[in-house]
DSSP file (Angstrom, degrees, kcal/mol; ACC not computed):
  #  RESIDUE AA STRUCTURE BP1 BP2  ACC     N-H-->O    O-->H-N    N-H-->O    O-->H-N    TCO  KAPPA ALPHA  PHI   PSI    X-CA   Y-CA   Z-CA
    1    1 A X              0   0    0      0, 0.0     2,-0.5     0, 0.0    36,-0.2   0.000 360.0 360.0 360.0 141.7 -152.3   50.1  -22.0
    2    2 A X  E     -a   37   0A   0     34,-2.1    36,-1.9    32,-0.0     2,-0.5  -0.865 360.0-176.1 -98.8 128.2 -148.9   50.9  -20.6
    3    3 A X  E     -a   38   0A   0     -2,-0.5     2,-0.5    34,-0.2    36,-0.2  -0.981  14.2-154.6-127.0 120.3 -146.3   51.9  -23.2
    4    4 A X  E     -a   39   0A   0     34,-2.5    36,-3.0    -2,-0.5     2,-0.4  -0.824  19.7-166.2 -89.5 128.1 -142.6   52.6  -22.3
    5    5 A X  E     -a   40   0A   0     -2,-0.5     2,-0.4    34,-0.2    36,-0.2  -0.955  12.2-179.0-123.2 137.3 -141.1   55.0  -24.8
    6    6 A X  E     -a   41   0A   0     34,-2.3    36,-3.0    -2,-0.4     2,-0.7  -0.999  14.9-154.8-132.1 133.9 -137.4   55.8  -25.4
    7    7 A X  E     +a   42   0A   0     -2,-0.4     3,-0.2    34,-0.2    36,-0.1  -0.877  15.8 173.4-109.5  98.9 -136.0   58.2  -28.0
    8    8 A X  S    S+     0   0    0     34,-2.2    35,-0.2    -2,-0.7    -1,-0.1   0.647  77.9  56.6 -75.0 -14.4 -132.5   57.2  -28.8
    9    9 A X  S    S-     0   0    0     33,-0.5    -1,-0.2    -3,-0.1    34,-0.1   0.747  91.7-137.9 -91.0 -25.7 -132.3   59.8  -31.5
   10   10 A X  S    S+     0   0    0     -3,-0.2    -2,-0.1    32,-0.1    -3,-0.0   0.653  81.4  99.7  72.3  14.8 -133.1   63.0  -29.6
   11   11 A X        +     0   0    0      2,-0.1     2,-0.6    31,-0.1    -3,-0.0   0.472  49.1  96.9-110.4  -5.5 -135.3   63.9  -32.6
   12   12 A X        -     0   0    0     30,-0.1    -2,-0.1     4,-0.0    -5,-0.1  -0.775  67.7-138.0 -96.2 120.0 -138.8   63.0  -31.4
   13   13 A X     >  -     0   0    0     -2,-0.6     4,-2.4     1,-0.1     5,-0.2  -0.270  21.9-113.6 -71.1 157.5 -140.8   65.9  -30.0
   14   14 A X  H  > S+     0   0    0      1,-0.2     4,-2.5     2,-0.2     5,-0.2   0.875 119.9  56.3 -57.2 -36.0 -142.9   65.5  -26.9
   15   15 A X  H  > S+     0   0    0      2,-0.2     4,-2.5     1,-0.2    -1,-0.2   0.907 107.7  47.0 -62.5 -42.0 -145.9   66.1  -29.1
   16   16 A X  H  > S+     0   0    0      2,-0.2     4,-2.4     1,-0.2    -2,-0.2   0.880 111.1  51.6 -68.2 -37.9 -144.9   63.2  -31.3
   17   17 A X  H  X S+     0   0    0     -4,-2.4     4,-2.4     2,-0.2    -2,-0.2   0.928 111.6  47.6 -62.0 -44.2 -144.3   61.0  -28.3
   18   18 A X  H  X S+     0   0    0     -4,-2.5     4,-2.8     2,-0.2    -2,-0.2   0.909 111.0  50.7 -64.1 -42.7 -147.8   61.9  -27.0
   19   19 A X  H  X S+     0   0    0     -4,-2.5     4,-2.9     2,-0.2     5,-0.2   0.920 110.5  49.8 -60.5 -43.8 -149.4   61.2  -30.4
   20   20 A X  H  X S+     0   0    0     -4,-2.4     4,-2.5     2,-0.2    -2,-0.2   0.927 112.6  46.8 -62.0 -45.4 -147.7   57.8  -30.5
   21   21 A X  H  X S+     0   0    0     -4,-2.4     4,-2.2     2,-0.2    -2,-0.2   0.938 114.2  46.9 -61.8 -48.1 -148.9   56.9  -27.1
   22   22 A X  H  X S+     0   0    0     -4,-2.8     4,-2.3     1,-0.2    -2,-0.2   0.911 113.2  49.2 -60.4 -43.7 -152.5   58.1  -27.8
   23   23 A X  H  X S+     0   0    0     -4,-2.9     4,-2.7     2,-0.2    -1,-0.2   0.905 111.0  48.9 -65.4 -42.2 -152.6   56.2  -31.1
   24   24 A X  H  X S+     0   0    0     -4,-2.5     4,-2.4    -5,-0.2    -1,-0.2   0.886 112.0  49.0 -66.2 -37.6 -151.3   53.0  -29.6
   25   25 A X  H  X S+     0   0    0     -4,-2.2     4,-2.0     2,-0.2    -2,-0.2   0.890 111.0  50.9 -66.8 -38.0 -153.9   53.2  -26.8
   26   26 A X  H  X S+     0   0    0     -4,-2.3     4,-1.8     2,-0.2    -2,-0.2   0.930 112.3  46.0 -62.1 -47.0 -156.5   53.9  -29.4
   27   27 A X  H  X S+     0   0    0     -4,-2.7     4,-1.8     1,-0.2    -2,-0.2   0.883 109.6  55.3 -64.0 -38.9 -155.4   50.8  -31.3
   28   28 A X  H  X>S+     0   0    0     -4,-2.4     5,-3.6     1,-0.2     4,-0.7   0.893 106.6  50.4 -62.5 -40.0 -155.3   48.7  -28.1
   29   29 A X  H ><5S+     0   0    0     -4,-2.0     3,-0.7     3,-0.2    -1,-0.2   0.912 108.5  52.4 -63.4 -41.9 -158.9   49.6  -27.4
   30   30 A X  H 3<5S+     0   0    0     -4,-1.8    -1,-0.2     1,-0.2    -2,-0.2   0.855 116.2  39.8 -62.4 -35.3 -159.9   48.6  -30.9
   31   31 A X  H 3<5S-     0   0    0     -4,-1.8    -1,-0.2    -5,-0.1    -2,-0.2   0.452 113.8-114.6 -93.4  -1.9 -158.2   45.2  -30.4
   32   32 A X  T <<5S+     0   0    0     -3,-0.7    -3,-0.2    -4,-0.7     3,-0.2   0.864  80.3 124.1  71.0  35.6 -159.3   44.7  -26.8
   33   33 A X    > < +     0   0    0     -5,-3.6     3,-1.5    -6,-0.2    -4,-0.2  -0.065  18.4 127.5-116.4  30.8 -155.7   44.9  -25.6
   34   34 A X  T 3  S+     0   0    0     -6,-0.4    -1,-0.1     1,-0.3    -5,-0.1   0.769  70.4  56.5 -61.7 -27.1 -156.1   47.8  -23.1
   35   35 A X  T 3  S+     0   0    0     -3,-0.2    -1,-0.3   -34,-0.1     2,-0.2   0.116  90.0 102.6 -94.3  22.2 -154.5   45.7  -20.2
   36   36 A X    <   -     0   0    0     -3,-1.5   -34,-2.1    62,-0.0     2,-0.3  -0.543  57.4-143.4-103.0 168.2 -151.3   45.0  -22.1
   37   37 A X  E     +ab   2  98A   0     60,-2.8    62,-2.9   -36,-0.2    63,-0.6  -0.959  24.0 158.0-130.4 148.8 -147.8   46.5  -21.9
   38   38 A X  E     -ab   3 100A   0    -36,-1.9   -34,-2.5    -2,-0.3     2,-0.4  -0.953  28.4-125.3-157.1 173.3 -145.2   47.2  -24.6
   39   39 A X  E     -ab   4 101A   0     61,-1.6    63,-2.6    -2,-0.3     2,-0.4  -0.968  11.9-164.9-129.3 147.0 -142.2   49.3  -25.4
   40   40 A X  E     -ab   5 102A   0    -36,-3.0   -34,-2.3    -2,-0.4     2,-0.5  -0.999   5.8-172.6-129.8 127.9 -141.4   51.6  -28.3
   41   41 A X  E     -ab   6 103A   0     61,-2.7    63,-2.3    -2,-0.4     2,-0.5  -0.987  15.6-145.1-122.2 126.6 -137.9   52.8  -29.0
   42   42 A X  E     +ab   7 104A   0    -36,-3.0   -34,-2.2    -2,-0.5   -33,-0.5  -0.795  31.6 175.9 -90.4 127.1 -137.2   55.5  -31.6
   43   43 A X  E     - b   0 105A   0     61,-2.9    63,-2.6    -2,-0.5    64,-0.6  -0.746  29.4-108.3-128.9 170.1 -133.9   54.8  -33.4
   44   44 A X     >  -     0   0    0     -2,-0.2     4,-2.5    61,-0.2     5,-0.2  -0.427  40.5-103.0 -88.2 170.6 -131.7   56.0  -36.3
   45   45 A X  H  > S+     0   0    0      2,-0.2     4,-2.6     1,-0.2     5,-0.2   0.873 122.7  56.9 -61.5 -36.6 -131.2   54.2  -39.6
   46   46 A X  H  > S+     0   0    0      2,-0.2     4,-2.0     1,-0.2    -1,-0.2   0.940 110.4  42.0 -61.1 -47.2 -127.8   53.0  -38.3
   47   47 A X  H  > S+     0   0    0      2,-0.2     4,-2.6     1,-0.2    -1,-0.2   0.893 113.2  53.7 -67.7 -39.1 -129.4   51.3  -35.2
   48   48 A X  H  X S+     0   0    0     -4,-2.5     4,-2.8     1,-0.2    -2,-0.2   0.901 107.1  52.3 -60.6 -41.0 -132.3   50.0  -37.3
   49   49 A X  H  X S+     0   0    0     -4,-2.6     4,-2.1     2,-0.2    11,-0.3   0.928 109.9  48.1 -60.2 -46.8 -129.7   48.4  -39.7
   50   50 A X  H  X S+     0   0    0     -4,-2.0     4,-2.4     1,-0.2    -2,-0.2   0.926 114.4  45.6 -60.3 -46.3 -128.0   46.7  -36.7
   51   51 A X  H  X S+     0   0    0     -4,-2.6     4,-3.1     1,-0.2     5,-0.5   0.895 111.0  52.6 -65.7 -40.6 -131.3   45.4  -35.3
   52   52 A X  H  X S+     0   0    0     -4,-2.8     4,-1.8     1,-0.2     6,-1.6   0.884 112.0  46.4 -63.4 -38.8 -132.5   44.2  -38.7
   53   53 A X  H  X S+     0   0    0     -4,-2.1     4,-0.9     4,-0.3    -2,-0.2   0.917 116.4  45.1 -67.9 -44.1 -129.3   42.3  -39.2
   54   54 A X  H  < S+     0   0    0     -4,-2.4    -2,-0.2    -5,-0.2    -3,-0.2   0.924 126.8  25.4 -66.8 -46.8 -129.5   40.8  -35.7
   55   55 A X  H  < S+     0   0    0     -4,-3.1    -3,-0.2    -5,-0.1    -2,-0.2   0.744 136.9  23.8 -95.2 -25.5 -133.1   39.8  -35.6
   56   56 A X  H  < S-     0   0    0     -4,-1.8    -3,-0.2    -5,-0.5    -2,-0.1   0.392  91.7-125.3-123.7   1.3 -134.0   39.3  -39.3
   57   57 A X     <  +     0   0    0     -4,-0.9     2,-0.5    -5,-0.3    -4,-0.3   0.861  65.6 137.8  54.4  37.7 -130.6   38.6  -40.9
   58   58 A X        -     0   0    0     -6,-1.6     2,-1.6    -9,-0.1    -1,-0.2  -0.972  51.3-144.0-119.8 122.1 -131.3   41.4  -43.3
   59   59 A X  S    S+     0   0    0     -2,-0.5     2,-0.3    -6,-0.1   -10,-0.1  -0.437  70.2  64.8 -91.0  63.8 -128.4   43.7  -44.1
   60   60 A X  S    S-     0   0    0     -2,-1.6    -2,-0.1   -11,-0.3    -8,-0.1  -0.953  86.3 -90.6-167.8 158.4 -130.2   47.1  -44.4
   61   61 A X        -     0   0    0     -2,-0.3     2,-0.3    -9,-0.1   -12,-0.1  -0.404  40.4-163.8 -72.0 156.9 -132.1   49.5  -42.3
   62   62 A X        -     0   0    0    -17,-0.1    46,-0.2     1,-0.1    43,-0.2  -0.890  26.9-117.0-135.9 168.7 -135.9   49.1  -42.1
   63   63 A X  S    S+     0   0    0     -2,-0.3    42,-2.9     1,-0.3     2,-0.4   0.906  92.2   6.0 -78.1 -42.6 -138.7   51.4  -40.9
   64   64 A X  E     -C  104   0A   0     40,-0.2     2,-0.5    44,-0.1    -1,-0.3  -0.993  56.7-160.6-145.7 136.3 -140.1   49.4  -38.0
   65   65 A X  E     -C  103   0A   0     38,-2.1    38,-2.1    -2,-0.4     2,-0.5  -0.975  13.3-160.6-115.4 127.1 -138.9   46.2  -36.3
   66   66 A X  E     -C  102   0A   0     -2,-0.5     2,-0.7    36,-0.2    36,-0.2  -0.933   6.3-169.8-112.6 122.2 -141.6   44.4  -34.2
   67   67 A X  E     -C  101   0A   0     34,-3.1    34,-2.1    -2,-0.5     2,-0.3  -0.892  12.1-156.3-114.8 102.0 -140.5   41.9  -31.6
   68   68 A X  E     -C  100   0A   0     -2,-0.7     2,-0.6    32,-0.2    32,-0.3  -0.569  11.8-135.0 -77.5 134.7 -143.5   40.0  -30.3
   69   69 A X        +     0   0    0     30,-2.7     2,-0.5    -2,-0.3    -1,-0.0  -0.820  26.3 176.6 -92.9 122.6 -143.1   38.5  -26.9
   70   70 A X        -     0   0    0     -2,-0.6    29,-0.1     3,-0.0     2,-0.1  -0.926  20.8-144.2-126.9 106.3 -144.3   34.9  -26.6
   71   71 A X        -     0   0    0     -2,-0.5     3,-0.2     1,-0.1    25,-0.0  -0.395  14.7-132.1 -66.7 147.4 -143.9   33.2  -23.3
   72   72 A X  S    S-     0   0    0      1,-0.2     2,-0.3    -2,-0.1    -1,-0.1   0.999  78.9 -23.1 -66.3 -69.6 -143.0   29.5  -23.7
   73   73 A X    >   -     0   0    0     -3,-0.0     3,-1.3     5,-0.0    -1,-0.2  -0.813  68.6-138.8-145.3 101.3 -145.5   27.9  -21.2
   74   74 A X  G >  S-     0   0    0     -2,-0.3     3,-1.9     1,-0.3    18,-0.1  -0.422  82.2 -14.6 -65.3 128.7 -146.8   30.1  -18.4
   75   75 A X  G 3  S-     0   0    0      1,-0.3    -1,-0.3    -2,-0.2     3,-0.1   0.682 112.7 -77.5  57.6  23.5 -146.9   28.3  -15.1
   76   76 A X  G <  S+     0   0    0     -3,-1.3     2,-0.4     1,-0.2    -1,-0.3   0.705  88.7 145.4  60.9  21.0 -146.5   24.8  -16.7
   77   77 A X    <   -     0   0    0     -3,-1.9    -1,-0.2     3,-0.0     2,-0.2  -0.723  36.8-148.1 -83.7 138.7 -150.1   24.7  -17.8
   78   78 A X     >  -     0   0    0     -2,-0.4     4,-1.8    -3,-0.1     3,-0.3  -0.510  29.9 -94.7-102.3 176.9 -150.6   23.0  -21.1
   79   79 A X  H  > S+     0   0    0      1,-0.2     4,-2.4     2,-0.2     5,-0.2   0.837 122.9  56.2 -59.5 -35.4 -153.1   23.6  -23.9
   80   80 A X  H  > S+     0   0    0      2,-0.2     4,-2.2     1,-0.2    -1,-0.2   0.906 105.1  52.1 -64.2 -41.3 -155.4   20.9  -22.6
   81   81 A X  H  > S+     0   0    0     -3,-0.3     4,-1.0     1,-0.2    -1,-0.2   0.921 114.0  43.2 -59.4 -43.3 -155.6   22.6  -19.2
   82   82 A X  H  < S+     0   0    0     -4,-1.8     7,-0.4     1,-0.2    -2,-0.2   0.840 111.6  53.4 -74.7 -32.7 -156.5   25.9  -20.8
   83   83 A X  H  < S+     0   0    0     -4,-2.4     3,-0.3     1,-0.2    -1,-0.2   0.868 110.6  48.4 -67.5 -35.4 -159.0   24.3  -23.2
   84   84 A X  H  < S+     0   0    0     -4,-2.2     2,-0.4     1,-0.3    -1,-0.2   0.731 120.3  37.3 -75.0 -22.5 -160.8   22.7  -20.3
   85   85 A X    >X  -     0   0    0     -4,-1.0     4,-1.8    -5,-0.2     3,-0.7  -0.778  60.1-179.4-135.8  89.4 -160.9   25.9  -18.3
   86   86 A X  H 3> S+     0   0    0     -2,-0.4     4,-2.4    -3,-0.3     5,-0.2   0.823  86.6  59.1 -58.8 -31.5 -161.5   29.1  -20.3
   87   87 A X  H 3> S+     0   0    0      1,-0.2     4,-2.5     2,-0.2    -1,-0.2   0.889 104.2  50.9 -64.4 -37.5 -161.3   31.2  -17.1
   88   88 A X  H <> S+     0   0    0     -3,-0.7     4,-2.6     2,-0.2     5,-0.2   0.923 109.6  49.8 -64.3 -44.9 -157.8   29.9  -16.6
   89   89 A X  H  X S+     0   0    0     -4,-1.8     4,-2.0    -7,-0.4    -2,-0.2   0.916 112.8  47.1 -60.5 -43.5 -156.8   30.8  -20.1
   90   90 A X  H  X S+     0   0    0     -4,-2.4     4,-2.2     2,-0.2    -1,-0.2   0.909 111.7  50.7 -65.3 -42.1 -158.2   34.3  -19.7
   91   91 A X  H  X S+     0   0    0     -4,-2.5     4,-2.5     1,-0.2    -2,-0.2   0.915 110.8  48.8 -62.3 -43.5 -156.5   34.8  -16.3
   92   92 A X  H  X S+     0   0    0     -4,-2.6     4,-2.3     1,-0.2    -1,-0.2   0.881 109.9  51.7 -65.7 -37.7 -153.2   33.7  -17.7
   93   93 A X  H  < S+     0   0    0     -4,-2.0    -1,-0.2    -5,-0.2    -2,-0.2   0.911 112.1  46.3 -65.0 -41.4 -153.5   36.1  -20.6
   94   94 A X  H  < S+     0   0    0     -4,-2.2    -2,-0.2     1,-0.2    -1,-0.2   0.902 112.6  50.5 -66.1 -40.9 -154.3   39.0  -18.3
   95   95 A X  H  < S+     0   0    0     -4,-2.5     2,-1.5     1,-0.2    -2,-0.2   0.900 105.0  58.1 -65.4 -41.0 -151.4   38.1  -16.0
   96   96 A X     <  +     0   0    0     -4,-2.3    -1,-0.2     1,-0.2   -25,-0.1  -0.659  68.5 157.1 -90.7  82.8 -148.9   37.9  -18.8
   97   97 A X        +     0   0    0     -2,-1.5   -60,-2.8    -3,-0.1     2,-0.5   0.628  33.7 100.4 -90.7 -13.9 -149.4   41.5  -20.0
   98   98 A X  E     +b   37   0A   0    -62,-0.2   -60,-0.2    -3,-0.2     3,-0.1  -0.616  40.2 172.7 -79.1 122.2 -146.2   42.2  -21.9
   99   99 A X  E     -     0   0A   0    -62,-2.9   -30,-2.7    -2,-0.5     2,-0.3   0.651  46.1 -87.7-106.0 -18.0 -146.7   41.8  -25.6
  100  100 A X  E     -bC  38  68A   0    -63,-0.6   -61,-1.6   -32,-0.3     2,-0.3  -0.939  38.1 -81.1 146.3-167.7 -143.5   43.1  -27.2
  101  101 A X  E     -bC  39  67A   0    -34,-2.1   -34,-3.1    -2,-0.3     2,-0.4  -0.977  19.5-147.6-142.9 154.7 -141.5   46.0  -28.4
  102  102 A X  E     -bC  40  66A   0    -63,-2.6   -61,-2.7    -2,-0.3     2,-0.5  -0.926   1.2-159.8-119.7 143.9 -141.2   48.2  -31.5
  103  103 A X  E     -bC  41  65A   0    -38,-2.1   -38,-2.1    -2,-0.4     2,-0.5  -0.973  16.4-167.7-120.8 112.9 -138.1   49.9  -32.9
  104  104 A X  E     -bC  42  64A   0    -63,-2.3   -61,-2.9    -2,-0.5     2,-0.7  -0.893  16.3-137.9-107.2 123.5 -139.2   52.8  -35.2
  105  105 A X  E  >  -b   43   0A   0    -42,-2.9     4,-2.2    -2,-0.5   -61,-0.2  -0.699  10.7-166.1 -80.8 114.0 -136.6   54.4  -37.4
  106  106 A X  H  > S+     0   0    0    -63,-2.6     4,-2.2    -2,-0.7    -1,-0.2   0.878  89.8  55.0 -66.2 -37.7 -137.1   58.1  -37.3
  107  107 A X  H  > S+     0   0    0    -64,-0.6     4,-2.3     2,-0.2    -1,-0.2   0.937 109.7  45.4 -60.7 -47.5 -134.8   58.5  -40.3
  108  108 A X  H  > S+     0   0    0      1,-0.2     4,-3.1     2,-0.2     5,-0.3   0.889 109.6  56.0 -63.6 -39.5 -136.9   56.0  -42.4
  109  109 A X  H  X S+     0   0    0     -4,-2.2     4,-2.2     1,-0.2    -1,-0.2   0.915 109.3  46.2 -60.2 -42.6 -140.1   57.7  -41.3
  110  110 A X  H  X S+     0   0    0     -4,-2.2     4,-1.8     2,-0.2    -2,-0.2   0.935 114.2  48.1 -64.3 -46.0 -138.9   61.0  -42.6
  111  111 A X  H  X S+     0   0    0     -4,-2.3     4,-2.4     1,-0.2    -2,-0.2   0.930 114.7  45.1 -59.2 -47.2 -137.7   59.5  -45.9
  112  112 A X  H  X S+     0   0    0     -4,-3.1     4,-3.0     2,-0.2    -1,-0.2   0.838 107.3  57.3 -71.5 -33.6 -141.0   57.6  -46.4
  113  113 A X  H  X>S+     0   0    0     -4,-2.2     5,-2.0    -5,-0.3     4,-0.5   0.918 111.8  43.9 -60.7 -41.8 -143.2   60.6  -45.5
  114  114 A X  H ><5S+     0   0    0     -4,-1.8     3,-0.6     3,-0.2    -2,-0.2   0.932 114.8  48.6 -68.0 -45.7 -141.5   62.5  -48.3
  115  115 A X  H 3<5S+     0   0    0     -4,-2.4    -2,-0.2     1,-0.2    -1,-0.2   0.917 118.2  39.2 -60.0 -45.7 -141.6   59.5  -50.8
  116  116 A X  H 3<5S-     0   0    0     -4,-3.0    -1,-0.2    -5,-0.1    -2,-0.2   0.448 108.1-127.1 -87.7  -0.4 -145.4   58.9  -50.1
  117  117 A X  T <<5 +     0   0    0     -3,-0.6     2,-0.3    -4,-0.5    -3,-0.2   0.888  68.7 112.3  55.3  46.9 -146.1   62.6  -49.9
  118  118 A X  S   <S-     0   0    0     -5,-2.0    -1,-0.2    -6,-0.2    -2,-0.1  -0.841  72.4 -70.6-133.3 178.9 -147.8   62.7  -46.6
  119  119 A X     >  -     0   0    0     -2,-0.3     4,-2.1     1,-0.1     5,-0.1  -0.232  31.0-123.7 -72.9 156.2 -147.0   64.1  -43.2
  120  120 A X  H  > S+     0   0    0      1,-0.2     4,-2.7     2,-0.2     5,-0.2   0.869 114.9  57.4 -59.7 -38.6 -144.2   62.9  -40.9
  121  121 A X  H  > S+     0   0    0      1,-0.2     4,-2.2     2,-0.2    -1,-0.2   0.907 105.8  48.8 -61.5 -42.7 -146.9   62.5  -38.3
  122  122 A X  H  > S+     0   0    0      2,-0.2     4,-2.9     1,-0.2    -1,-0.2   0.923 112.5  48.1 -62.5 -44.9 -148.9   60.1  -40.5
  123  123 A X  H  X S+     0   0    0     -4,-2.1     4,-2.6     2,-0.2    -2,-0.2   0.912 111.6  48.7 -65.9 -41.9 -145.9   58.0  -41.3
  124  124 A X  H  X S+     0   0    0     -4,-2.7     4,-2.1     2,-0.2    -1,-0.2   0.910 113.9  47.6 -63.3 -40.7 -144.9   57.7  -37.6
  125  125 A X  H  X S+     0   0    0     -4,-2.2     4,-2.6    -5,-0.2     5,-0.3   0.916 110.4  52.0 -64.6 -43.5 -148.5   56.8  -36.8
  126  126 A X  H  X S+     0   0    0     -4,-2.9     4,-2.9     1,-0.2    -2,-0.2   0.931 111.1  47.0 -57.4 -47.8 -148.5   54.2  -39.6
  127  127 A X  H  X S+     0   0    0     -4,-2.6     4,-2.4     1,-0.2     5,-0.2   0.882 111.7  50.7 -65.4 -38.5 -145.3   52.6  -38.4
  128  128 A X  H  X S+     0   0    0     -4,-2.1     4,-2.4    -5,-0.2    -1,-0.2   0.937 115.2  41.9 -64.6 -46.3 -146.5   52.5  -34.8
  129  129 A X  H  X S+     0   0    0     -4,-2.6     4,-2.6     2,-0.2     5,-0.2   0.913 113.7  52.8 -67.9 -42.2 -149.8   50.8  -35.8
  130  130 A X  H  X S+     0   0    0     -4,-2.9     4,-1.9    -5,-0.3    -2,-0.2   0.945 113.9  42.7 -57.8 -49.4 -148.2   48.5  -38.3
  131  131 A X  H  X S+     0   0    0     -4,-2.4     4,-2.3     1,-0.2    -1,-0.2   0.893 111.5  55.3 -64.5 -40.3 -145.7   47.3  -35.6
  132  132 A X  H  X S+     0   0    0     -4,-2.4     4,-0.5     1,-0.2    -1,-0.2   0.906 107.4  49.6 -59.9 -42.6 -148.4   47.1  -33.0
  133  133 A X  H ><>S+     0   0    0     -4,-2.6     5,-2.5     1,-0.2     3,-0.8   0.902 108.3  54.3 -64.2 -39.7 -150.5   44.8  -35.2
  134  134 A X  H ><5S+     0   0    0     -4,-1.9     3,-1.9     1,-0.2    -2,-0.2   0.934 106.5  49.9 -59.8 -45.8 -147.4   42.6  -35.8
  135  135 A X  H 3<5S+     0   0    0     -4,-2.3    -1,-0.2     1,-0.3   -66,-0.2   0.576 107.2  57.6 -74.3  -4.4 -146.8   42.1  -32.0
  136  136 A X  T <<5S-     0   0    0     -3,-0.8    -1,-0.3    -4,-0.5    -2,-0.2   0.113 129.6 -92.3-107.1  19.5 -150.5   41.2  -31.7
  137  137 A X  T < 5S+     0   0    0     -3,-1.9     2,-0.2     1,-0.3    -3,-0.2   0.450  81.7 132.3  93.3   1.1 -150.2   38.4  -34.2
  138  138 A X      < +     0   0    0     -5,-2.5    -1,-0.3    -6,-0.1     2,-0.3  -0.601  26.6 167.3 -85.5 148.6 -151.1   40.0  -37.5
  139  139 A X        -     0   0    0     -2,-0.2    10,-0.4     6,-0.1     9,-0.1  -0.904  35.5-141.4-149.4 176.8 -148.9   39.5  -40.5
  140  140 A X        +     0   0    0     -2,-0.3     6,-0.1     9,-0.1    -2,-0.0  -0.178  59.4 117.0-140.9  43.8 -148.9   40.0  -44.3
  141  141 A X  S    S+     0   0    0      5,-0.0     2,-0.3     2,-0.0    -1,-0.1   0.787  78.8  40.5 -81.4 -29.3 -147.2   37.0  -45.8
  142  142 A X  S  > S-     0   0    0      1,-0.1     4,-2.8    -3,-0.1     5,-0.2  -0.800  90.5-112.3-114.5 160.5 -150.2   35.8  -47.7
  143  143 A X  H  > S+     0   0    0     -2,-0.3     4,-2.3     1,-0.2     5,-0.2   0.872 119.0  51.3 -58.0 -36.2 -152.7   38.0  -49.7
  144  144 A X  H  > S+     0   0    0      2,-0.2     4,-2.2     1,-0.2    -1,-0.2   0.929 111.9  45.4 -67.7 -44.8 -155.4   37.1  -47.1
  145  145 A X  H  > S+     0   0    0      1,-0.2     4,-3.0     2,-0.2     5,-0.3   0.916 112.9  51.7 -63.1 -42.9 -153.3   38.1  -44.2
  146  146 A X  H  X S+     0   0    0     -4,-2.8     4,-3.0     1,-0.2     5,-0.3   0.924 109.5  48.9 -60.9 -45.6 -152.2   41.3  -45.9
  147  147 A X  H  X S+     0   0    0     -4,-2.3     4,-2.1    -5,-0.2     5,-0.2   0.935 114.1  46.1 -60.8 -46.5 -155.8   42.3  -46.6
  148  148 A X  H  X S+     0   0    0     -4,-2.2     4,-2.0     2,-0.2    -2,-0.2   0.945 117.9  41.8 -61.7 -49.1 -156.9   41.6  -43.0
  149  149 A X  H  X S+     0   0    0     -4,-3.0     4,-2.7   -10,-0.4    -2,-0.2   0.939 116.8  45.7 -66.7 -47.7 -153.9   43.5  -41.5
  150  150 A X  H  X S+     0   0    0     -4,-3.0     4,-2.2    -5,-0.3    -1,-0.2   0.839 112.0  52.3 -68.9 -32.0 -153.8   46.4  -43.9
  151  151 A X  H  X S+     0   0    0     -4,-2.1     4,-2.3    -5,-0.3    -1,-0.2   0.944 113.1  44.1 -65.5 -47.4 -157.6   46.9  -43.7
  152  152 A X  H  X S+     0   0    0     -4,-2.0     4,-2.5    -5,-0.2    -2,-0.2   0.913 112.4  53.4 -62.8 -43.1 -157.4   47.0  -39.9
  153  153 A X  H  X S+     0   0    0     -4,-2.7     4,-2.3     1,-0.2    -1,-0.2   0.924 111.2  45.0 -57.1 -47.7 -154.4   49.3  -40.0
  154  154 A X  H  X S+     0   0    0     -4,-2.2     4,-2.7     1,-0.2     5,-0.3   0.873 110.3  55.0 -68.0 -37.1 -156.2   51.8  -42.2
  155  155 A X  H  X S+     0   0    0     -4,-2.3     4,-2.6     2,-0.2     5,-0.2   0.927 110.5  45.9 -59.6 -45.4 -159.3   51.6  -40.1
  156  156 A X  H  X S+     0   0    0     -4,-2.5     4,-2.1     2,-0.2    -2,-0.2   0.950 115.0  45.8 -64.0 -49.7 -157.3   52.5  -37.0
  157  157 A X  H  X>S+     0   0    0     -4,-2.3     5,-2.8     1,-0.2     4,-1.3   0.903 115.7  45.8 -62.6 -42.5 -155.4   55.3  -38.6
  158  158 A X  H  <5S+     0   0    0     -4,-2.7     3,-0.3     3,-0.2    -1,-0.2   0.933 112.7  49.2 -67.5 -45.8 -158.5   56.8  -40.2
  159  159 A X  H  <5S+     0   0    0     -4,-2.6    -1,-0.2    -5,-0.3    -2,-0.2   0.851 112.0  50.1 -62.3 -33.4 -160.6   56.6  -37.1
  160  160 A X  H  <5S-     0   0    0     -4,-2.1    -1,-0.2    -5,-0.2    -2,-0.2   0.768 121.2-110.6 -74.4 -26.0 -157.8   58.3  -35.2
  161  161 A X  T  <5S+     0   0    0     -4,-1.3     2,-1.0    -3,-0.3    -3,-0.2   0.571  77.3 128.0 106.5  12.7 -157.6   61.0  -37.8
  162  162 A X      < +     0   0    0     -5,-2.8     2,-0.1    -6,-0.2    -1,-0.1  -0.695  34.3 165.6-101.4  81.4 -154.3   60.3  -39.4
  163  163 A X        -     0   0    0     -2,-1.0   -41,-0.1    -5,-0.1    -5,-0.0  -0.410  50.2-106.6 -91.6 171.2 -155.3   60.2  -43.0
  164  164 A X              0   0    0      1,-0.2   -45,-0.1    -2,-0.1    -1,-0.1   0.637 360.0 360.0 -73.4 -14.2 -152.9   60.3  -46.0
  165  165 A X              0   0    0    -47,-0.1    -1,-0.2   -43,-0.0   -47,-0.0   0.490 360.0 360.0 -78.7 360.0 -153.8   63.9  -46.9
């Protein structure tokens, strides 16, 4: 998976950037999304607040904002065309490799690591995986969705070695 990363804060170490990239690639393999592309931008609480207001109409900073990319109709093929030809659907999915972007608040990650009494590395990993799952269609609006998403999230983090301890 290709991940473009930008640190607007100047606070993210090369080691943390590498961990984020490795973890996202690990999660992509687990979900079968190795051929996808995405972007991650590390931001301050101030920038997170602006983005949260712009995209979610919520007037406060948040830890991670996930913007899933959904193309309207690739190549004017409709659902019937793709249902009739599974190879076409697979080809279009491979061709359209950009899945979205994440904005991770480094300030919030530090605050939450302290609150939850685990490492900054764990919190940054948690936010990256949480956002990654969102841009891949997972959500937590219902108890069933929450259980599915949070179980998968914990499986990825634990298998990668980012436990709460």
